[in-house]
Structures are given as C-alpha cells and as structure tokens.
C-alpha angles and dihedrals in degrees: 000000000000091000092053090049091051091049090049093050091048092050093049090049092050092050092048091052091052093049097053130047115254120245089252090062096049120093121220088208114032120225112244123212103215127217112226111167112266095344125115115257098228146030132214117246137180128214110239144155098046109147117235091220091051127066089301093218141075113230118234107214136196092238138013098277135073090237090071127088119288108235101177146332132252127194142211109296096023113131123226133187108229114213105160141017125206111177106311093338127099125209102220145181116211143166093062129092098220139018132182109255096170116145116272132202099228136025114262142161112282110270098183118127119248137059119319135205149116125280132181111259094221088081100043126076121195110238100173137013 
C-alpha cells in the first residue's frame, strides 16, 4: 500500500511539473515586443568578444540586471533575437533559427518560440535589423 502511494505521489508531482513552467523558465521582467509603426519588432544579434581565459560565457538572466537569477549561458557566435533594450541590457530570444519580427499594432509580451532572457549588450553586436 505504501509503495503504491509513493508511486502515485511521484506521478502527480511529475505531471504537475510538466504542466507549469519551472522557475528557471520564468522571467522576473518580461520581454516586451514593441509596436513601432511599420518597423520590425526585433533585430538579429550575435554574441562576441567573450575572452577564452575569462568565464567563456554570457549569462542569460531573468531580468536586466546582474543581481537577478542566471537562467542559462550563451557563447561567442551564438545568435540572439533582440526584442527590447533597457539600459545596457537586451531582452532576447535564442535557441531558434528564425522568429517572426513583423510589425505589430500594440505592444505585447514576446510570443516567439525559443528560450528567453536578458543579456548584457556589451557582448552582443547587432548583425541585422
């Protein structure tokens, strides 16, 4: 009986974790896709300038500040889709080859597929857009 109950609790927990995003996937500051007339809503950037003898990665954070949670890492040569800028930080989508940057009528949270987060702009150069 106890074994069946343990298996049931484990299965319910697994299903619950699949149904809701994990904390690591949630942003503390959402990335906003901004309406700007007939202009595209994003630009393509590339991570560059990371020193091999340094950390070797650019931290992807949950908000535009280094005090927020690190969600992931990107590396020299990785491409990111830049949707928003706050100070020196870019709200980006990455891990996908293409996103739709077509003009929109009203500001909204980014709906593009892929991973999302905030990276420091010192290590990203705009290559298109």
